[in-house]
PAMARDREN-697706 format. One record per residue: residue in one letter; x, y, z of N, C-alpha, C in turn. Coordinates in pm, whole numbers, plus 50000, padded with zeros to 5 digits. Each point is the difference from the previous one (the first is absolute). Layout:
AXYZXYZXYZ;...
This chain:
M500844988050000499165012050000500885012550000;R499585010149923500745012549996499905007350134;V500985008550025500005008450119499495013849963;P499065006050074499565013649969501205009549996;H499995009049905501145009049985499585012949930;D500885009950007499785012849935500895001249877;V499495006749897500725001849875500025014949965;F501205005249969500125013949958499495001949858;G499325011149978499555003449865499835014949987;A499385004049890499805014349975498835001949906;C499295010850017498875003249915500485002749857;P499314994449899500435001649862499345011549926;L499105007450066499145009349927500725012949961;D499415007149905500585012049942499795011850095;C500825000450102499875009750108501405003450050;P500255012450038501365003450044500434993350129;D499054994950079500354995050132500714986449998;A499694991449904500644986849990500164993750138;C498894997450065500004995850140500634986250020;S500834999150100500514987050043498954993350086;W499794986949973498994992950078500524986550048;V499244993950089500324986750054498754991449987;V500174988149941498904990549986500224988650099;T498994997150079500064988650090499374987949931;V500774989149995499564987649935499804989550108;D498834993349998499724990250105500614986549968;D499744990250085500644986949984499424991949885;H498985005449932499454993649881500465007049872;G500915009650013500515007149884499085010849949;R499075004650084499055010349959500415013650058;A499865010449919500235013550049498815004250084;V500235002750128498895002750091500015014350055;K501105007149980500065013750051500975008249917;L499615012349973500875009549931500105012550087;R501225004350024500195012250079501195007849945;G500025012850027501145008149962501224996250081;N501165001949941501264996850067500395011850090;A499874998150129500255010850096501465004450001;D500904991649949501425003550001500415008849883;H499115001649902500375008049882500005014850038;P501105007249977500105013850049499025009749937;H499534997049879499115009649933498534996250019;T499664987549974498584996350007499574995950141;R500944996550088499794999450144498804991450044;G499774989249929498974990650044498595003249955;G499845010449921498665003649955499724995049860;L498784995449976499514996949867498735008149978;C499765004049877498845008549972498744991549982;V498865006849991498734992949985499904993049865;K500825004049905499994993449870500614986150007;V500934998250092500824987850003499684991050118;N499455005450106499714991750117499234987249968;P499035000349906499284987549968500694991349894;Y501315001649979500684993249889499794984850005;L500094994050117499814985550010498584996149962;E499065008450038498604997549961499855001049848;F500645009949940499935001549854500624988049930;S501104994850056500704989049933499194987150000;S499064998850092499154988050005498575002949957;D499795011549937498665003749957499464990149897;P498714997050003499434990649902500175004349855;S500235012849976500175004749862501404997649946;R500884994550081501394997749959500054990249883;L500815003249899500244990749889500924988950047;L499644987649968500794988650046500494991249886;H499455001749880500364991349888500055008249871;P500824995949904499965006749869498634998549935;M499645009849918498694999849935500155004649855;R499144994549915500005003449858498635005449961;R500005010349918498745006149956499244990449908;T498684999450021499154991549915498925007949928;G499805012550037498995008449936500635012849949;P499205009649957500545012849952500775007250111;K500985008049960500755007750099499055009350075;G500154999950132499145008250084498764992850048;S499764987949951498784992750038500144992950133;G501244998550049500224992950125499914985049990;Q500084994649878499884985649979501404993849988;F500364991950101501314993650005499844985550047;E501014992049970500054986450051501374997650061;P500084991750104501314997050059500834991249908;I501305002449999500944991749924501214997350088;T500864991149956501214997150076501085010249965;W501035000450083501145008849969500694995549872;D500114987049979500634995349875499225004749879;E498674999550009499195004849888500175015149980;A500025007250110500135014649991501365003849941;L501064994150052501345003349952500174995849855;G499444988449964500104995449862499295009549905;A498805004550038499255009249914500705013449987;I500555005050111500705012949995501264998949916;A500784989550022501244998349925499734998749850;E498984992449965499664998449859499625013449937;R499175007550071499575013049946501185009749988;L500885000150099501165008949994500934996349886;H500234987149980500844995749887499405004749868;D498694998749985499355004449876500165015149980;I499815007650107500125014649990501435004049971;L500954993650065501415003249975500374997149855;A499504989049948500334996349862499375009449898;E498775004350027499275008149901500205015050018;H500105004450126500015014450026501245005050073;G500734991050065501175004150077499655003550144;G501055001250082499805002550142499345013350032;D500145009749909499385013150021498494999250020;S499394989449953498554998650009499544994050132;I500944997450091499674994450131500225010750106;W498945003350073500065010950097499894994550142;P501105000150077499944996350142499525012050081;F498745000250034499365011450066500094998150151;D501085005050058500254998550144499485012150076;G499284997550108499535010950084500705000050134;T499435007450094500615001350131499144993550109;G499304989249961499274992350100500944994750106;S501224996849959501104997250091501195008149950;V500635007450090501145008149959501324993750044;G499984986950026501224993150034500884997649879;Y501244996450026500964997749892499834986649932;L499634989850074499954986549943498644997149937;Q498945002350072498654997049950499345012249935;G500655011450007499485012149938500515001449858;C500685011049975500395003349862501494998049972;G500724992950087501444998649980500404987249931;A499984988950075500494987349949499314995249872;P498685001949982499354995049878500545006149871;H500685011350009500565006049879500964990649928;R500604990750073500934990649936499324992649885;F498834994850029499294992349897499625009049883;W499445011650029499555008849892501165004949915;S501145002450061501195003849923500454988649911;A499964987950053500484988449925499184997449875;I498695002950003499184997649881499825012749916;G500615011050044499935012349921498675007150006;A499294998750112498695006550013500145015150005;A498905006949977499975014650008500355004550141;R500535012150009500255005950131498735006750051;H499784998450129498825005750067500425012450076;H499435011549966500325012650068498985002550109;T500444998650126499115001550114499825014950030;S498955005749944499815014550006498815004150085;I499424990750072498695002650060500075007550132;C501175000850062500035005150137500715013450013;S501344999950004500745012050042501085004249902;I499954994949877501065002749904500145014949971;S498895007349993500065014349966500785007850105;G499734997350126500715006950107501484996850000;H500344987349977501424996349994500725007849891;L499405000649883500655007049889500035015050024;G498945005550057500005014350028501135004150091;M500224992450105501075003250094501384997549941;S500074991249900501314997249940500585012349932;Y499155009549960500505012149935500595009950099;T499664998950127500505009450100501074993850090;S499644989050066500944993850093500744988149940;G499564995549883500694989049932499394986550026;S499244998650106499324987450030498835003050092;A499204989850024498855001550089500334995650142;A501294998850032500394995750134499505009850105;G499394994750103499505008350108500804997850127;M499795008650095500664998950130499514987750075;D500694996350106499544989350088498715004850066;P498874993249973498745004650059500045001050153;E500804991550064500065000550146500595013150050;D500735007149913500615012650041499005011350013;V498724997649969499025010650024499885003150149;V500524991450085499985003150144500805012750029;H500915003649909500815012150019499385012349934;S498914998149927499425010949922499225009750089;K500035012649960499205010350068498745003549921;L500024997149872498835001749914499884987749913;I498844993750000499754988149919498825002949910;V500234999349869498955002449901499664986849934;L498784995550017499524987649938499255004049874;W500684998949887499475005349874499444988549917;G498674999349991499374989249926500204986550066;S500074999950131500254987650074498994998550113;N499134989949990499124996450110500764989950085;T500935005150077500994991750068499374989750092;L498965003550069499374990750094499384988049930;T499635001549874499404989149924501024992649915;S500935007149941500884993949899501464999150040;N500355004550119501404999750045500025001250152;Q499164991850066499685002550140501194999050094;H501044992449962501124998550092500935012050002;L499775009549909500725012750009499415008950108;W498724998050029499305009150090500615000850141;P500424988950063500625001350132501255008850000;F500764999849891501175008749991499565014649990;I498915002449927499455013649991499525004650137;E499344991250073499515003850133501155002850096;T501104992849985501185003050083500505014149972;A500045003649871500425013549964499025010450054;R498714997149994499005009450052500175002250150;A500334989450070500215001450144501175009250031;D500905001349900501155008850015499765013549933;G498745002749965499665013249948499805001049851;A500074989049927499845000749854498565003649963;Y499875006949887498715004349947499724991749876;V498794994549990499664990849891498945006349911;V500325000649870499105005649900499674989249898;V498744998749965499584991249892499565008649882;I500554996949881499565006449876499344989349917;D498715001149980499244989649931498605005349971;P499464997849881498625004249973498994993050089;V500384988450054499094991850080500285002150149;R498955001850076500165000950146499844985950058;H501084992649997500004986050044500384998950147;R500204987750045500314997550141501235007650046;T501025000249915501255006650038499815015150006;A499265005549906499735014450002499275004050128;E499114991350046499275002950124500935000650120;R501104992749995500934999350113501125010349991;A500125006949888501095009549980499725013150073;D501045008250011499845013450056499365009549900;E500204997149871499465008749896499734991749876;H498935003449929499664993249875499775010449892;I500724998649889499825008649884499494991349887;A498895004049939499334991749899499975007349866;P501044998449917500005006649869499094993049901;R499685006849891499324993449889500864988349954;V499334989649954500714988249951500905003949882;G501264995550006500925002249889500715013350000;T499825008250105500655013150005501145000550101;D500474988650046501034999550104501285007049958;A500374999249872501235006649955499885015150015;A498855005549968499805014550018500125003750148;L499414991850087500115002650143501454999650045;A500754990049953501414998950037500795012149954;L499735004949879500695011849950499625012450082;G498755000850041499605011050087500714999650134;L500174988050054500744998650126501465003849981;C500594996049886501385003949970500125015349991;H499005006449940499985014649990500085006250140;V499204995050092499995005450136501324997350070;I500524987749986501274996650064501115009249950;A500015002549868501035008849943499925013950061;Q498815004650032499845013250062500374999750148;Q499674989150067500234999250144501444996750036;G500694993349909501404996750026500334985649971;T500934997849909500444986749961501304996550071;D500434987649983501314995950048501015003749892;T500545011850009500855005349892501274991949981;R500554994850108501234992149987499734987149925;F498914993250036499664987649929499755002749853;L499255010549971499705003349861501275003149921;A500955006650062501245003549931500914988049979;E500084991350100500984989249996499454986849946;R498674998050008499484986849970498984999849886;T499705011549940499005000349893500535007349878;S499304998449889500305007749879498695005149941;G500055012149944498825005749936499055007350092;W500425002750123499105006450096499555013849953;A500895007949946499635013649960498884999849897;A500104991049904498964999149896498684995350060;F500084990250089498764995250063499395010950088;E500835007250072499495010850085499275010449916;D500565003349885499345009649912498624995049956;S499914986949972498734994449952498925000450106;L500395000750127499034999950109499195012950007;A500455010349932499255012649999498594998149945;D499834989949915498694997449940499044992950095;Y500514995450115499174991850089499805006950135;T499425011749994499665007050123498924992450075;P499925001750130498944993150075498605003049946;E499805012249953498685003749949499664992349873;R500974998949909499734992549876499834985250030;V500864994650085499914985850035498684997150071;A499545009350080498714998250068498884998149899;Q500065007349890498974998649897500104986549930;I501234995549973500194987249931499544988450088;C500405000450127499814988550090498725000850082;D499365011650001498845002250087500384997650146;V501145005850038500504999750137500225014550042;P499635004150119500195013950041501475004349991;A500235011949948501375005149991500655000550137;E499205002950103500545000850135500574986550045;A499344989149959500494986750037501324996949929;I500135004549875501244997949925501145007850064;I499735012450036501025008450064500414994150134;A499024995550077500304994650133500844987449992;L499634990749910500774987649990501385002749942;G500105008449897501315003249944500915006350103;T499455008750083500795006250107500454989650101;R499094990950035500364989450095501104991249941;M499914996749870501034991949936501375006850005;A500015013149987501275007449997500734999950133;V499264998150109500635001450132499954987250084;S499384989449949499824987750080500924989149949;Q501234999950050500944989949959500334990750117;P500174987049968499844993849868498524998049963;M499755000249868498664997849946500024987549912;A499034991350021499854987949919498695000849922;I500064996749873498804999449916499794985549959;K498954993950050499614986549960499145001149875;L500534994849890499335001249871499294987049966;G498695000649983499224988249966499904997949850;Q499174990549962499864996549858498895007849931;G498955003550073498805005549937500235013049927;M500905008650052500195013149938500654999249863;Q500554988649963500644998849869499124993049897;R498804996250035499164992249908499095009049916;H500665009349930499295008549904500965003249887;R499545007749905500745002249875501425004750023;H500235008450100501345005450025500504995950138;G499784987550033500404994950131501504999950020;G500764996949895501455000150013500535014050028;Q499465009849928500405013950021499665004450142;T498894995250052499605003450137501044995350100;A500454987549987501024994950091501315007749983;R500325003649878501215008049974499955013250076;V498855006649995499865013050068500074998450151;I499264990450055499984998350146501394996950053;S500794992649922501354996650045500895012350018;C499595011449943500805012250012499905006250140;I498914997650069499775006950128501124997250101;P500404987350024501084997750097501355005449953;A500155002649870501245006149953500055014750040;L498885007049991499965014050042500335001550148;T499524990650080500185000950145501264992850050;G500724993349908501214992850039499754987350077;D498774995149997499674988550083500554986849949;Y500424999449875500634987649952501274997050078;A500605010150061501264998150073499794997850149;R498764999550044499724998850143499364986650033;R500394994350112499334987950047498585003750042;G499044992649945498615003450024499445009549897;G500805002849896499565009049895500084993649864;G499205005149906500014994849863498664993849965;L500044991149902498794993149956499954985950057;V498844996050047499734986150033499244994449881;Y500694992449916499324994949880500294985349980;S501214996749958500334986049975501384996750057;T500074988850068501294995350052500584988749915;S499364996949888500424988449920501445000949952;D500465012149969501365001649948501064995550100;A499664999650127500994996950102500374985250004;Y499184991249943500214985650019501164994649918;M500185004749883501144996149914500194984849993;L498904992949979500044985649980500354997049855;N500264987449971500444996249865498804995849915;G499215010049961498844997249917500374994349865;Y501175003849949500454994949870500224984850006;K500704995750103500284985650011498724992150027;L499055006150068498744993250025499174998749873;S499865010849924499084999949886500664995449870;R501315000449992500784994849887499555005549864;P500075013049979499675005449867500984995649892;D501164994750041500984995349902499524987649925;L498944993650050499464988349930499245003949874;R499725012849986499255004949885500915000749878;R499504994949888500784999949875499495010249899;T498865006050028499425009749908499655012850075;Q499815010849927499575012650059498495001049985;P499244998350106498554998949987499315013550002;Q498734999949967499195011950019499655001450149;T499695012150041499555002750136498515003149997;L499254993250084498565002150010499685006350135;V499165010249996499765008550117498784995150078;M500214997650127498974994350087498705008049999;T500125013250010498815008450009499325002349866;R500584994749894499385000949867499474986449956;L499644991550092499634986349965498994999549887;G498935007750010498974999849896500555004149865;R500745011049996500535005049873501084990949944;E500844994350088501074991249952499414987449937;L498964994450062499364988349941499295003549871;Q499515012149991499285004649882500945003249885;R501235003550034500965004949901500484988649911;A499755001249871500344989249906501494997349996;D500825010750005501444997849988500624994250127;A499285000550113500484993150120499834985049986;N498914995849935499784986049963500104990650121;V499355003850110500044991650120499124987749978;K500594988450017499274987449981499894991750128;A500785003650102499914993050128500175010250112;L499164998850101500025008950115500064991650127;F501075001650077500154992950127499825010050113;V498894998950071499695009450108500354993650133;M500965006350071500484994450127500125011350101;G499394998350116500065010450102499295012649959;A499014998849914499285011749950498554996449974;N499175010250002498574998449971499575011949914;P500495000749877499785012049918498555003349971;M499104990250005498595003149981499505009750107;V500655000150115499645009150108500955011950006;S501304997349986501015010250032500405008949883;N499784995749878500455008049887499005010849961;P500505010849940499095010249946499174994549884;D498955007149970499104997249887499534985550002;Q499224996950101499514986450021499224994749880;T499295008749931499214995549885500904994749890;L501075007349969500924995749895500744987450043;V500424999450126500714988150049499104987749989;R498765001350041499074988649991499834995549855;A499855009549910499804996549859501204992449945;Q501205004250039501204993449949500224986350065;L499634998650126500174987150066499024989449949;T498945004149934499054990249946500474994049868;R501105004849946500464995149870500514985750009;D499564991649909500454986149998501404998449943;D500485010049925501324998549938501135004050094;V499695004250121501035002850101499914989150106;F500984991150001500054989050095500355005750137;T499084998550095500165006650130500114989850112;V501065001450078500224991650118500025009150122;V499244996450102499985007550125500524990950111;F501025004750069500614992850112499655007650127;D499144994350084499495007550115499484990350105;A499805005250119499454991850108498484999849999;Y499395009149922498545001149997499535002149857;R498724997449978499405002749869499645014849992;T500965007849963499815014449991499095003549883;D499645012749993499225004749885500754997549870;T501315001250004500814997449880500014985349965;A500064991450102500034985649976498784995149923;E498895006950011498794996049928500195000849848;Y501045007049956500265001549856501204991649955;A500484991350087501184992049969499644987649919;D500994994949928499884986849938500374989350101;I501025003050081500434990850105500255008050127;I499474995050112500255006050131500864990450079;L501055005350063500924991750077500005004550146;P499974990450095499925003550142501375003050061;S500135011550061501295004050056500004998750152;T501184999050054500185000450145499815014250052;L499855001150130500025012850069501265000750088;Q500215011350064501285002850064500384990150109;T499044994450070500314990450106500414986449944;E499984998549867500224986949937501234999549909;H500755010849992501175000049911501135008550056;T501174998549940501185007650039499995013649931;E500405010450074500015013449942501005008950073;I500495010049929500815010750058499305013149971;M499805008050105499265012549987500865011950039;E500175009349907500535012950039498815009050034;S500305012650029498955009750028500345012949929;F498975007149954500265013549951499675010350107;G499774995250125499685009150109500804997950127;H501004991349997500964999050110501274993449949;L500944997050089501344995749958500334986050051;Y499024991050000500204986350047499614990249890;L500794989449988499724989349905499404988350076;N498874994949952499284989350068500144986749927;W500144989550076499944986449947498624994350030;N499444993049903498724993350021500194985049980;E499914992650108500114985449996498614994049982;P499834990249911498694993549990499644993450132;A498815003050050499584994750129499244986949987;V499254998749890499144988249982500094995449855;A499544987849978499954994749863498875006849923;P500165001649870498935006049920498764991150000;P498825005949997498774992049991499784995049858;G499254989249988499654994949868501214998049912;E499935005449878501104998949905500665013549973;C499915009150097500595013349982501524999149988;L500555007949910501445000749981500475014350020;S501245001350047500625013250002500295004349856;K500195012849981500305004949866501344994549951;T500984999250090501314994849960499894985449956;E499204992150071499844985949960499234999049869;F499005008449982499285000249873500955003149885;M500875009950017500925003649893500994988749971;R500434993050104500904988649978499294989049921;R498774997150037499254989449931499665004149857;L499715012649979499705004549864501254999449913;A501155003450056501254998949925500244985649958;A499744990750090500174985849966499014995749893;A498755004450012498984996449901500345005749863;M500695011349997500415006249874501244993349941;G500634991150076501204993449952501255008550011;L499975010350085501165008750017501034993250090;T501265003049977501064993150074500925009550076;E499835013049987500855009650070499934997550151;P501144996850065499984996750144499405010950088;A500195012649963499495011050083498494999650016;L499314993649906498544999450006499494990050103;F500914992050054499604989650094500615002150138;A500515012050025500575003250132498934998750108;T500394994650114499074998950113499765013850060;D499025000950086499725012850064501185004850083;L500674990950070501165004050080501155004649911;E500154993749884501035004549906499665013749943;L498735002449973499575013249953500265010550107;A499714996750123500245009350110501495003150014;A500824989849983501455002150008500495009249889;D499434998449881500375008949889499645014550032;L498845002050058499565013650033500935006550102;L500444992350098500855005350107501475000749961;D500334995149881501395000249954500345013849944;A500055009750090500285013949966501045005350098;P500885008949956501095004650087499565004850138;L498945007950007499565005550128499714988950100;W499324989749956499594989150089501124989950018;R500724997249893501114990550008501085005150095;D500335012949988501055005750084499605000350147;A498705000250026499524999850138499854985750052;G500344990249917499904986150041498574994950008;I499125005949922498584996150004499634992349875;G499554987850021499484991749892498664994250043;V499584989749929498694994050028499924994950144;D501024993150045499934994150134499825010650108;Q500755010949988499915010550101498625006750001;L499505003149880498695006549991498894990550044;R500124987649960498974990150032499924997650151;T501145000050065500034997850145499435012050076;A500365011949954499585012150071498545003649973;G499524997149878498645003949962499945013749937;W500825009150047500135013449941501375005550037;L500525008649916501275006750028499945014249944;R500625009250070500115013649949501045000349889;I499785008349900500965001349890501355004150058;P501064993049965501325003550054500375014549971;G500595006550100500515013649981498965010949997;T498794997450049498945010249991499595005650136;I500844998750099499655005450132499795015149992;D500845006849922499845014549980499665002749854;Y499034992749948499675000949858499505013949962;A500655005849900499585012949945500465000049854;P499094997149907500424997549861500705011849932;F499715012250044500605011649933500865008350095;A500554993450101500815007250099501245006249936;E500594992949904501255004949940499825004849858;R499184993149923499765004349862498644994649955;F499465006749900498774995049937500374990649887;A499034992249955500264989749898499885005549859;T500225012949985499965006649870501405000149938;P500115002649870501345000849939500915010250068;S499435010950047500805010550064500274997250147;G499264990450057500114997550143499245010050085;R499325009449933499235010350069498514997949976;F499205006350084498575000549973499815009449883;E499314995449895499935007649875498615006249981;F499905012950031498775007349969499825001149849;V501115002349931500005000849854500454986649945;S499224994349908500334986949945499875000149849;A501154999549933499984999249854499374986949955;R500194989550079499404987049965498485000850004;A499475006550103498545001750007499495008049882;E500745010249960499575008049885500014991649873;R501044991949983500064991249882498834990249999;D499604995850118498914990250010498625006549994;G499975013149983498725006949983499345004850127;H500775000450112499415003650128500405013850050;G500745007249920500385013550039501345000550069;L500725011049976501315001750061499905001150152;L498925006250046499795002250143498764992550048;P499954996150126498774994450055498865010049984;N498834995349961498915009249970498664993350025;Y498955007849997498654994850016499324999049864;R499434988349974499184997949882498694993750047;P498885005649959498724995150053499684985849954;P499224992750078499564986649958499065001049881;S499754988649937499144999949881498545002850034;E499504994050108498595001250034499745005050142;A500824995750093499645001050142499725014250048;A500735009849949499865013750052499075008749916;D499244993949909499195007949906498805006950064;D499504994550110498825005750067498815001749905;E499824990449912498855000649909498714999050081;P499065009149979498774999950080499304986449997;G499564995750117499264987550009500864987650002;T501335001550005500884988450003500925000850122;F500634988750027500904998850114501344994349953;A501085004250064501274993049986499924987550088;L500164988449939499864987450074501364995250047;V500124997550129501234994250054499644986850067;S500914990449987499734986550052501204995150080;P500195005050121501134995750083499804985950054;A501014995450073499954986750060498934999550108;G499374988450011499044997750106500684994250123;Q499224997350101500554995650127500244985050008;F499314991949918499984985850027500774991349902;F500475005549889500834992049910500955009049922;V501104994049955501015007249923499724997949852;N499765010949929499614999249859498784990749990;S500094989349919498844991049992500274986450065;V501134998650069500364987250061499034996750114;F499424988249995499024995150098498675007749997;A499825008849903498785008249999498774992249958;G500184988149942498864992049958499574989750101;I500694999450114499644990550105498805005450079;D499064991350030498755004450064500265007950128;R500994995850080500305007250125500355014549970;N500785002449896500405013749969498875007949934;I499204993249920498845006849942499085005050111;E499834991650102499165003950114500645011450079;R501334999150022500675010450079499985013449928;A500254999849869500065012549924498625006149980;G498984991649996498655005049981499695002949854;E498805004449977499525003049865500855011249939;P500324999249870500745010949936499295013350021;S500785010050039499415013150028500855010949937;I499425011849992500735011649950499615011950086;T501015007950038499795011050094500155013449931;V499065008950025500095014049957499685008750121;C500365012849990499725009150112498535004449996;A499545005350111498595003750014499605010949901;A500885009849979499665011049910499834995149857;D500894991249955499894994749864498764991349985;A499714992250102498804991449995498745008649989;A499955010650078498825008749996499865006749864;E501125004549945499975006949872499484991049889;Q500324986950010499594990749895498824991250042;S499375003550110498804992850047500274985250020;L501164996950055500354986250032499644997250145;V499504987950024499474996550132500894989450065;H500375002550124500814990450075499314986450005;G500764989549967499474986550007499374994849873;E499785008649901499394995349876501044993149912;L499544990949915500874994249899500215010149888;V501265001349958500315009549894500824993149892;S499945005749882500834995749888501125010249986;V501234995250003501195008649993500684997149868;G500125009949912500564996649871500365011849913;N500484996449882500365009549895499864992649867;D500605005549894499834993649870500774986949988;R500824996650100500734987349996499214988650064;G499135003250093499224989750066499485005050133;S499274991450071499425004150128499924988150094;F499935003050130499804989750101498955004950100;V499464990850076498935003150094500574999650142;A499655010050080500475000650138498945006650088;R500174998550130499115006350097500575013850035;L499185010349991500495013550025500165002550149;N501165005450034500285004150137500315014950001;I499365007550084500325014150017500855001150126;G501245004649982500925000150114501095010249986;T500865000350100501065010150006501284995649931;A500064987549953501224995349935500275007349869;A498945004549933500145006349869499955015250011;R500995006649943499925014649989499055003449884;S499685012449985499115004149892500624996549865;G499174994549911500444997249864500574986349977;I500134991950107500534986549979499024989650052;A500144988149948499274988350049501044989550037;V499774993250110500984990650054499394986150011;T500674990349938499664986050021501314992850029;T499974987050019501254992750023500234990249886;K501274997049978500384991049892499994985550048;G500074990849905500294986250031498834990350004;A498785004850023498864990750008499804993149866;W499724986950005499824992249877498685003849933;T499944997749871498805003949925498774992450047;K500184988150053498844992250044499285006450118;V500675009350067499405006850114499025010749954;F500155004849878499175010849949498774994449930;S498875006650018498744994749949499984998949849;D500765008549931500024999449854501284993949946;G500844994250090501214993149956501115009049951;Q499955012850035501055009349959500465007950122;S501335001650013500545006950116500605013449960;V500645006550094500435013949982500855002249876;N500854990149964500935002349889499334999449863;V498714997449996499295001049873499945014649955;T500165009350094499945014349966501375006049970;V501074992650030501375005549993500564998549859;P500605010449945500564998849865501294991949998;E500224992849892501274992949981500965010049932;R500395009950077500835010949952501315000150079;D501105003549935501295000250066500225012850079;S500704998850112500515011850068501185005649920;D500555011050048501095006549927501294992150000;M500234992050102501274992950014499764985350029;G500594991249920499974985750026498704993049970;A499075006749932498704994049967499254995750125;G500075008150105499274997050122498515001149981;A499254993950091498545000449994499495013550050;V498845004249950499445013150035498634998350068;Y499974991550100498744996850067499275012450053;H500745010250040499385011750063499885011849904;D500174997549873499795010449898498744996349923;N498875001250067498784993549955498805007750053;R499135004349912498795007050043498784991449973;V499055000750092498784992149988498795008550038;S498864995649955498735005450049499384989750093;I499165004650090499314991250095498515002849991;R499254989549970498555001549984499284988550072;P498765002350042499234988950058499984988149905;Y500194988350056500084987849918498634996049946;Q499974997449871498794995049934500304986049946;P499454989650063500294986349953499634998249854;R500834992349931499694996849860498814990649996;N499185001649897498844991149983500464986349953;
């Protein structure tokens, strides 16, 4: 008989916290308890409401346990169980045919962030796709615009150690509902507050975090860059860090001149924020050092989201906070890990130069004749829910000439359009390594229990598919521990004497050499080594020599009778992961949309009534809520709910355009206007 024991692991979800957890396994080999790892310095034993029921989710009756093959039209939900040998044989045969007739470019490995680990996420599987010459998948759905925007000023999106906010005197949470989407940062913020720090939230939505802040500023959707320039204008008048600007930046004089156009009065008109509030916050920024700005994802999800991040990154340069502990941007810590992603993913196995297919253009890419996509492998993603332009995506997924395989733990909305559905393991059932983009610790995830039914890990699926294809490259058959060793085979970790055994034993380790982590303490990652207000590269790329404000396509139009629609994260699930489980459907409640009382009265909308929310792209049905979360001119719903939850089978992204942001082809979820009318059921 087995002895009850604890197993170290980590949450796999697309969240900056990357929580360390402990699974208790009983003497029958069953996972009976999940708790946060109290020894982890950042997550400190806490798990959020999204993850606490993870063991319940893993044993939910809706869990996929066997491979399935479609027997009816795509979208009809008609499938039959098949064996793994049958599934692998059918997939291998179809891939061989496509490779022979169309080439690897016609095979699209559509990887999402359902798991952001290195082994079961988007890292190790690249070996197989490189070996067969498949198209490259451009993951543009989340934060690419902000990363690229900051690359023009600081050279990278590297942020300060989030734990250093304990030293901050001013903390600005810009587009970040920290209590919902980054909750383990909050205790560090509260420590700073106890020492006198002032907390400001900048967000069109008055969410849980805004309610807890000292001040909330709610600009029009998509006008954050104008607000940032207005704040820079005030800081320049109140007093900058002249030594930092002289020694560590380039182009300040030109940028300072450009700020003359962004007086508080003009910015107040653009953003619909009182000029007095802009002056007050800019003045506070000028004198409250160190200052930390926590930059979220939502503010970049519009037409000029990259430019917005570029502009906001200028504020800590004016105040010299990049050089102070507790100062700078809290954005991404991923650059600090310096793992060997090349050795893990093995791009050298590729023999051809493939086309790149953009994640957020799924509908258009499938529609595009010259892309010629003939096979779509959806893994860790649910594009029927998460992608823009749901109507176009649905139409393209119904095509019989695109062979579609979905690898998932559940029958997602996307899986209903698959030719073959394959059952995947969950985090408690496979090996994984997790970094974080919100702290500086690397987590090991040991499988705690055996997979249920015939579920396979993604790495095992890729190994079996390589064998079914008749491939012989040894790298395609590396074990999970060998893959982990390849990832850790990097100078930073090797020189510190850290390999698989050390990480596996500890459960988590801090990145070597990051006790006093400050990515720009000595130089910026730009060619000049300075913070670059003026960027010839940005001008060549069409973004202007200087950081500037460009209005969104739709969000700030204030067209009478319409609302700017924003769809932030909800409280009970991350993106669409686990959103189709009955427990979460019950917890989240009926789909709703919130507007302010004044807007509701103006449009004769009644609290509690069913409404149709839409535009010329499509519409969805929700229950109207009149509340304080929405400022005037906006409507607020949450993302991630599956289409089956909505009475008409369409969710919020049916209204969102499949349009690119300015940088990196990012999604523009918040650059979207809708009308709201009482719902009239179709006859």
